[in-house]
TIKE-743870 format. One line per field, with one value per residue: residue number from 0; residue in three letters; x, y negated, z of N, C-alpha, C, O in turn. Coordinates in steps of 0.02 Angstrom, whole numbers. Layout:
BEGIN
num [NUM,...];
residu [ala,...];
n_c1 [X,...];
n_c2 [Y,...];
n_c3 [Z,...];
ca_c1 [X,...];
ca_c2 [Y,...];
ca_c3 [Z,...];
c_c1 [X,...];
c_c2 [Y,...];
c_c3 [Z,...];
o_c1 [X,...];
o_c2 [Y,...];
o_c3 [Z,...];
END
This chain:
BEGIN
num [0,1,2,3,4,5,6,7,8,9,10,11,12,13,14,15,16,17,18,19,20,21,22,23,24,25,26,27,28,29,30,31,32,33,34,35,36,37,38,39,40,41,42,43,44,45,46,47,48,49,50,51,52,53,54,55,56,57,58,59,60,61,62,63,64,65,66,67,68,69,70,71,72,73,74,75,76,77,78,79,80,81,82,83,84,85,86,87,88,89,90,91,92,93,94,95,96,97,98,99,100,101,102,103,104,105,106,107,108,109,110,111,112,113,114,115,116,117,118,119,120,121,122,123,124,125,126,127,128,129,130,131,132,133,134,135,136,137,138,139,140,141,142,143,144,145,146,147,148,149,150,151,152,153,154,155,156,157,158,159,160,161,162,163,164,165,166,167,168,169,170,171,172,173,174,175,176,177,178,179,180];
residu [met,arg,glu,ser,ile,arg,asn,gln,ser,leu,lys,arg,asn,leu,ile,ala,cys,val,ile,phe,ala,ser,leu,phe,his,pro,leu,gly,leu,gln,ser,leu,his,ala,glu,asn,leu,ala,his,arg,asn,ala,lys,pro,ser,val,lys,thr,ser,thr,ile,asp,leu,ser,lys,ser,asn,gln,asp,thr,leu,thr,gly,arg,leu,val,ser,pro,arg,gly,ile,ala,val,ala,gly,val,thr,leu,thr,leu,ile,his,glu,ser,lys,pro,leu,val,asn,thr,ile,thr,asp,arg,asp,gly,arg,phe,val,leu,pro,ala,ala,ser,pro,gly,leu,tyr,thr,leu,thr,asp,gly,asn,trp,ile,gln,pro,ile,arg,ile,trp,ser,leu,gly,thr,ala,pro,pro,val,ala,lys,thr,glu,met,leu,val,val,ile,pro,glu,pro,ile,val,ala,gly,gln,val,ser,pro,leu,arg,tyr,trp,met,ala,asn,pro,asn,val,met,leu,ala,thr,ala,ala,ile,ala,ile,ala,val,pro,ile,leu,ile,tyr,arg,pro,ala,thr,glu];
n_c1 [-2861,-2976,-2934,-2917,-3048,-3099,-3024,-3072,-3204,-3186,-3133,-3244,-3333,-3265,-3267,-3404,-3425,-3357,-3429,-3554,-3522,-3489,-3611,-3654,-3587,-3648,-3740,-3702,-3593,-3471,-3492,-3469,-3336,-3195,-3154,-3267,-3356,-3337,-3375,-3509,-3568,-3543,-3599,-3683,-3594,-3628,-3685,-3659,-3779,-3798,-3831,-3952,-3961,-4057,-4015,-4047,-4116,-4039,-3882,-3819,-3790,-3878,-3879,-3895,-3811,-3820,-3823,-3838,-3946,-4020,-3977,-3913,-3753,-3629,-3502,-3417,-3297,-3326,-3287,-3302,-3278,-3219,-3182,-3067,-3011,-3008,-3136,-3207,-3222,-3325,-3408,-3510,-3654,-3726,-3845,-3815,-3821,-3763,-3686,-3647,-3558,-3649,-3622,-3570,-3668,-3642,-3539,-3497,-3407,-3438,-3355,-3284,-3164,-3164,-3271,-3363,-3478,-3564,-3621,-3736,-3760,-3888,-3937,-4050,-4214,-4179,-4166,-4201,-4358,-4331,-4237,-4178,-4186,-4117,-3992,-3984,-3872,-3821,-3710,-3599,-3613,-3492,-3376,-3359,-3241,-3263,-3229,-3167,-3155,-3007,-3032,-3165,-3152,-3067,-3144,-3247,-3204,-3240,-3169,-3104,-3213,-3264,-3157,-3157,-3283,-3267,-3163,-3223,-3317,-3243,-3145,-3213,-3255,-3134,-3084,-3176,-3190,-3253,-3311,-3220,-3262];
n_c2 [4648,4675,4639,4499,4459,4494,4406,4282,4295,4302,4174,4095,4137,4095,3956,3935,3972,3870,3759,3794,3796,3664,3604,3605,3504,3371,3385,3333,3387,3327,3237,3305,3304,3268,3132,3065,3116,3057,2927,2945,2991,2890,2769,2615,2468,2402,2249,2151,2064,1904,1885,1790,1698,1629,1512,1536,1483,1553,1610,1705,1814,1944,2113,2259,2404,2514,2668,2702,2787,2749,2787,2757,2683,2716,2654,2576,2454,2289,2138,1966,1844,1684,1569,1644,1676,1780,1780,1843,2005,2151,2299,2427,2498,2657,2656,2585,2451,2282,2138,1969,1820,1667,1577,1424,1339,1395,1481,1650,1805,1974,2118,2285,2318,2405,2370,2222,2100,1965,1824,1696,1567,1468,1306,1270,1252,1217,1328,1440,1519,1656,1685,1773,1813,1913,2024,2154,2267,2361,2484,2514,2663,2789,2829,2985,3089,3206,3378,3465,3621,3684,3770,3741,3607,3619,3698,3612,3526,3474,3513,3628,3708,3722,3792,3908,3963,3983,4077,4181,4223,4248,4348,4477,4492,4501,4618,4713,4837,4891,5054,5144,5193];
n_c3 [-3653,-3585,-3458,-3472,-3491,-3369,-3286,-3333,-3294,-3158,-3133,-3168,-3068,-2953,-2973,-2970,-2838,-2769,-2810,-2757,-2620,-2603,-2602,-2471,-2411,-2415,-2311,-2193,-2127,-2115,-2015,-1900,-1882,-1782,-1769,-1808,-1719,-1593,-1626,-1664,-1546,-1461,-1348,-1370,-1329,-1172,-1138,-1004,-919,-844,-673,-600,-455,-327,-211,-45,113,198,269,198,56,-14,-77,-183,-234,-365,-460,-639,-639,-532,-407,-247,-220,-114,0,-80,-114,-137,-223,-219,-338,-382,-504,-544,-422,-284,-163,-55,21,28,88,24,105,160,91,-19,-1,20,95,73,116,101,-45,-123,-250,-419,-543,-525,-502,-473,-424,-426,-465,-570,-649,-696,-639,-687,-594,-559,-454,-395,-339,-204,-258,-388,-465,-602,-652,-662,-569,-426,-249,-196,-255,-378,-425,-556,-585,-722,-820,-810,-942,-1007,-1070,-1195,-1234,-1368,-1441,-1521,-1632,-1666,-1700,-1809,-1896,-1921,-2015,-2177,-2292,-2251,-2227,-2357,-2418,-2341,-2371,-2509,-2510,-2438,-2529,-2644,-2613,-2593,-2727,-2794,-2740,-2775,-2894,-3039,-3085,-3205,-3370];
ca_c1 [-2919,-3022,-2906,-2931,-3120,-3106,-2997,-3120,-3262,-3164,-3128,-3312,-3361,-3234,-3293,-3473,-3422,-3336,-3487,-3605,-3500,-3490,-3679,-3664,-3552,-3692,-3784,-3677,-3541,-3416,-3507,-3444,-3265,-3181,-3153,-3336,-3393,-3335,-3414,-3579,-3592,-3527,-3655,-3666,-3567,-3679,-3665,-3685,-3811,-3785,-3883,-3967,-3982,-4079,-3986,-4100,-4095,-3998,-3810,-3791,-3818,-3885,-3889,-3892,-3772,-3849,-3800,-3889,-4004,-4053,-3950,-3871,-3682,-3605,-3430,-3379,-3273,-3344,-3252,-3334,-3225,-3239,-3126,-3011,-2985,-3051,-3161,-3226,-3234,-3376,-3414,-3580,-3672,-3749,-3901,-3790,-3832,-3705,-3700,-3592,-3573,-3678,-3573,-3599,-3692,-3592,-3529,-3454,-3402,-3436,-3319,-3252,-3100,-3177,-3323,-3377,-3547,-3570,-3675,-3744,-3797,-3921,-3957,-4120,-4259,-4157,-4160,-4254,-4407,-4306,-4188,-4199,-4152,-4075,-3970,-3980,-3816,-3818,-3643,-3599,-3600,-3424,-3370,-3326,-3215,-3281,-3176,-3187,-3106,-2971,-3065,-3224,-3128,-3040,-3199,-3292,-3176,-3276,-3124,-3092,-3276,-3266,-3107,-3179,-3338,-3240,-3125,-3270,-3351,-3195,-3109,-3250,-3256,-3068,-3074,-3222,-3168,-3305,-3286,-3205,-3301];
ca_c2 [4609,4685,4600,4428,4449,4497,4343,4229,4306,4284,4101,4068,4152,4050,3888,3936,3973,3804,3715,3813,3775,3590,3583,3596,3444,3314,3398,3299,3423,3282,3202,3344,3294,3239,3059,3042,3141,3005,2869,2963,2999,2831,2726,2546,2435,2368,2182,2137,1999,1868,1887,1724,1700,1566,1505,1529,1447,1598,1602,1765,1840,2017,2148,2332,2434,2578,2699,2693,2829,2721,2816,2711,2696,2697,2653,2541,2388,2238,2075,1908,1803,1619,1538,1692,1684,1820,1743,1885,2076,2184,2371,2447,2548,2720,2642,2544,2380,2242,2069,1922,1752,1624,1536,1364,1351,1400,1545,1697,1873,2027,2174,2336,2331,2443,2336,2155,2078,1892,1800,1624,1547,1404,1268,1278,1208,1207,1393,1456,1566,1725,1692,1813,1797,1972,2051,2225,2277,2429,2494,2548,2734,2802,2865,3049,3115,3275,3422,3505,3674,3675,3805,3704,3547,3640,3722,3556,3492,3496,3547,3696,3744,3740,3844,3970,3990,4008,4138,4233,4248,4271,4409,4537,4497,4525,4687,4757,4860,4937,5120,5145,5245];
ca_c3 [-3667,-3530,-3403,-3483,-3478,-3296,-3259,-3348,-3251,-3090,-3131,-3166,-3002,-2905,-2984,-2945,-2764,-2745,-2820,-2707,-2553,-2599,-2589,-2400,-2388,-2400,-2254,-2134,-2092,-2100,-1953,-1844,-1878,-1716,-1771,-1813,-1661,-1542,-1649,-1664,-1478,-1421,-1331,-1384,-1270,-1135,-1120,-938,-914,-783,-622,-573,-385,-296,-144,4,174,239,262,165,-7,-6,-139,-181,-288,-385,-523,-692,-623,-474,-345,-210,-222,-48,13,-132,-94,-187,-215,-250,-367,-409,-541,-544,-355,-240,-106,0,7,69,72,22,156,132,46,-73,15,39,116,60,142,50,-80,-152,-318,-471,-575,-487,-528,-423,-454,-384,-497,-631,-687,-672,-644,-679,-549,-559,-394,-406,-279,-185,-295,-457,-497,-651,-625,-661,-514,-369,-187,-183,-319,-391,-471,-584,-611,-787,-817,-835,-1005,-995,-1133,-1207,-1257,-1426,-1450,-1584,-1687,-1686,-1733,-1873,-1938,-1937,-2072,-2236,-2338,-2225,-2238,-2428,-2432,-2308,-2410,-2572,-2496,-2417,-2588,-2694,-2593,-2613,-2799,-2814,-2717,-2810,-2960,-3064,-3109,-3277,-3406];
c_c1 [-2970,-3000,-2921,-3005,-3133,-3080,-3043,-3181,-3246,-3160,-3198,-3345,-3331,-3260,-3365,-3473,-3404,-3395,-3542,-3585,-3502,-3560,-3692,-3632,-3599,-3737,-3758,-3624,-3483,-3429,-3485,-3369,-3249,-3180,-3223,-3377,-3395,-3378,-3489,-3607,-3580,-3591,-3636,-3642,-3622,-3653,-3699,-3716,-3798,-3845,-3891,-3994,-4001,-4051,-4043,-4074,-4050,-3924,-3778,-3826,-3821,-3896,-3885,-3855,-3799,-3817,-3853,-3952,-4042,-4030,-3904,-3798,-3652,-3528,-3388,-3360,-3286,-3307,-3290,-3278,-3255,-3177,-3062,-2979,-3033,-3071,-3172,-3236,-3289,-3380,-3488,-3594,-3699,-3809,-3880,-3797,-3767,-3728,-3637,-3609,-3600,-3625,-3609,-3622,-3635,-3589,-3479,-3451,-3398,-3403,-3297,-3184,-3108,-3229,-3331,-3451,-3549,-3630,-3676,-3787,-3823,-3937,-4031,-4163,-4238,-4155,-4216,-4301,-4380,-4257,-4218,-4163,-4107,-4055,-3970,-3926,-3815,-3749,-3646,-3582,-3530,-3425,-3330,-3305,-3234,-3221,-3203,-3134,-3071,-3004,-3126,-3204,-3104,-3096,-3248,-3266,-3210,-3231,-3110,-3154,-3281,-3218,-3129,-3235,-3313,-3202,-3172,-3307,-3302,-3161,-3149,-3252,-3189,-3058,-3117,-3194,-3220,-3273,-3276,-3243,-3257];
c_c2 [4614,4644,4526,4413,4449,4433,4285,4234,4285,4208,4070,4079,4106,3979,3884,3935,3904,3755,3730,3788,3699,3563,3571,3533,3386,3325,3368,3338,3378,3243,3240,3337,3254,3163,3031,3063,3088,2945,2884,2966,2938,2791,2655,2512,2394,2301,2166,2068,1969,1873,1816,1732,1631,1564,1493,1490,1490,1585,1661,1777,1915,2049,2223,2356,2503,2603,2687,2735,2805,2749,2766,2732,2670,2695,2619,2472,2340,2174,2021,1862,1739,1586,1579,1700,1726,1780,1788,1957,2101,2257,2388,2500,2610,2712,2599,2469,2346,2171,2028,1856,1709,1579,1474,1379,1351,1470,1587,1763,1921,2087,2224,2354,2369,2410,2266,2139,2002,1873,1724,1606,1476,1371,1278,1227,1197,1272,1404,1509,1638,1737,1730,1790,1855,2001,2127,2235,2350,2438,2529,2622,2748,2842,2928,3076,3188,3315,3465,3558,3665,3710,3767,3640,3564,3661,3666,3516,3518,3533,3619,3738,3766,3797,3910,4003,4019,4073,4196,4262,4280,4337,4472,4547,4525,4600,4736,4773,4909,5002,5118,5204,5295];
c_c3 [-3610,-3469,-3411,-3472,-3403,-3263,-3273,-3304,-3179,-3082,-3128,-3098,-2949,-2912,-2958,-2869,-2737,-2753,-2769,-2638,-2547,-2588,-2515,-2374,-2373,-2339,-2190,-2096,-2074,-2035,-1891,-1836,-1815,-1716,-1772,-1753,-1606,-1562,-1645,-1594,-1435,-1408,-1348,-1321,-1237,-1114,-1053,-937,-845,-736,-595,-502,-361,-225,-95,64,218,225,226,98,2,-74,-129,-243,-302,-449,-576,-680,-561,-408,-312,-212,-157,-47,-39,-106,-151,-171,-252,-273,-395,-439,-534,-475,-313,-179,-45,-24,53,46,74,76,122,86,-13,-60,36,56,104,93,85,20,-108,-223,-369,-500,-537,-525,-469,-457,-402,-412,-562,-676,-658,-683,-634,-637,-553,-499,-406,-339,-266,-224,-367,-497,-548,-621,-621,-603,-456,-306,-166,-250,-320,-444,-492,-614,-678,-778,-845,-900,-991,-1063,-1139,-1232,-1313,-1436,-1517,-1643,-1711,-1723,-1803,-1921,-1956,-1996,-2136,-2286,-2316,-2236,-2311,-2443,-2401,-2348,-2476,-2563,-2478,-2477,-2637,-2675,-2610,-2689,-2824,-2796,-2757,-2879,-2985,-3090,-3184,-3310,-3438];
o_c1 [-3000,-3041,-2937,-3022,-3173,-3112,-3054,-3207,-3287,-3181,-3209,-3379,-3367,-3274,-3383,-3515,-3433,-3408,-3571,-3627,-3515,-3568,-3736,-3649,-3590,-3770,-3788,-3611,-3449,-3383,-3482,-3340,-3288,-3204,-3237,-3427,-3447,-3412,-3528,-3664,-3604,-3631,-3578,-3666,-3658,-3604,-3760,-3683,-3787,-3902,-3844,-4043,-3967,-4063,-4082,-4017,-4026,-3906,-3717,-3881,-3773,-3919,-3873,-3867,-3802,-3788,-3908,-4004,-4090,-4061,-3861,-3782,-3650,-3495,-3328,-3402,-3260,-3296,-3308,-3235,-3308,-3126,-3008,-2924,-3091,-3029,-3148,-3255,-3299,-3358,-3525,-3551,-3696,-3822,-3922,-3781,-3722,-3780,-3582,-3667,-3578,-3587,-3670,-3598,-3587,-3631,-3426,-3488,-3361,-3422,-3290,-3151,-3064,-3228,-3309,-3481,-3536,-3684,-3624,-3845,-3786,-3949,-4069,-4149,-4278,-4142,-4272,-4284,-4405,-4238,-4276,-4114,-4063,-4096,-3958,-3935,-3809,-3731,-3691,-3542,-3512,-3470,-3273,-3346,-3223,-3170,-3255,-3074,-3102,-3005,-3137,-3236,-3118,-3095,-3287,-3303,-3209,-3254,-3106,-3150,-3301,-3237,-3121,-3236,-3335,-3209,-3163,-3327,-3316,-3150,-3120,-3252,-3187,-3027,-3097,-3177,-3230,-3216,-3317,-3253,-3282];
o_c2 [4565,4617,4492,4359,4410,4408,4243,4184,4255,4180,4023,4035,4082,3945,3835,3902,3882,3714,3684,3761,3672,3506,3532,3510,3354,3278,3377,3323,3389,3218,3212,3362,3209,3133,2979,3031,3076,2916,2841,2945,2934,2780,2636,2527,2356,2296,2167,2018,2004,1866,1786,1767,1582,1609,1445,1467,1467,1553,1667,1755,1947,2017,2247,2330,2546,2565,2665,2721,2837,2735,2736,2791,2609,2728,2633,2436,2348,2156,2030,1842,1739,1577,1551,1728,1709,1749,1772,1969,2076,2274,2368,2542,2616,2756,2577,2428,2377,2148,2048,1837,1714,1547,1473,1426,1314,1513,1563,1775,1910,2105,2209,2399,2367,2421,2252,2161,1978,1903,1691,1627,1431,1405,1294,1167,1169,1271,1381,1540,1677,1794,1720,1752,1847,2004,2160,2213,2395,2403,2570,2641,2721,2882,2924,3085,3228,3286,3497,3542,3642,3683,3762,3622,3529,3642,3674,3475,3578,3580,3664,3797,3823,3845,3962,4064,4073,4119,4252,4320,4331,4378,4518,4603,4567,4637,4793,4728,4963,5003,5092,5256,5342];
o_c3 [-3589,-3432,-3362,-3446,-3377,-3217,-3229,-3279,-3145,-3031,-3089,-3072,-2905,-2862,-2927,-2838,-2687,-2709,-2741,-2602,-2494,-2567,-2498,-2319,-2321,-2317,-2137,-2038,-2024,-2004,-1837,-1787,-1797,-1669,-1742,-1737,-1576,-1520,-1625,-1582,-1378,-1454,-1342,-1266,-1270,-1077,-1048,-953,-796,-757,-570,-491,-374,-185,-102,65,269,175,224,86,23,-122,-73,-298,-258,-488,-559,-708,-539,-356,-344,-207,-145,-86,-44,-78,-206,-113,-311,-233,-426,-406,-520,-470,-307,-146,10,-81,108,-9,119,90,61,45,-52,-104,64,33,121,96,28,56,-114,-254,-363,-485,-518,-573,-422,-512,-343,-387,-605,-737,-603,-732,-579,-643,-551,-494,-424,-289,-312,-223,-406,-557,-538,-571,-581,-590,-438,-310,-123,-296,-269,-501,-450,-662,-690,-736,-897,-912,-967,-1108,-1093,-1250,-1306,-1438,-1565,-1698,-1772,-1773,-1851,-1979,-2003,-2024,-2149,-2319,-2357,-2252,-2325,-2478,-2433,-2357,-2496,-2603,-2501,-2475,-2668,-2720,-2639,-2713,-2870,-2833,-2770,-2918,-2956,-3114,-3221,-3280,-3470];
END
């Protein structure tokens, strides 16, 4: 009889432990799960806006290539593409500056092979007020994959957290044996 009372008490304690541990679940522990980690830390996709250029009286188009932090990007080979055909290549100098031969008005793409930048060249006198004579191209920041240790990934699982909490509470209860009278 004493054993059945002890088993009932143990069952109640285990149920209480599971209920107590489940209280931590709504605190967002599931957001640490690896599948959610990438989604939570992912930056929204940056939609590249078209650069409007006003064709000047010069025979060249000039621009500067910079990182998202404003640092000049040197030594990058850029290709100007029109209607899926590469027209001309150029290399950025140490200040990130580049020069392209002036192209006729129309839609173009500037790329280094990893990113693309749409460019719209306007005829002299027809360009909108936002059109510039020199372009500033900000390259997209590269996505760096993070590394999560297997233990951290495993412990971030809410089910594992619940089981660990239940075991951590239940084992001392099982081991403890009150002194008999």
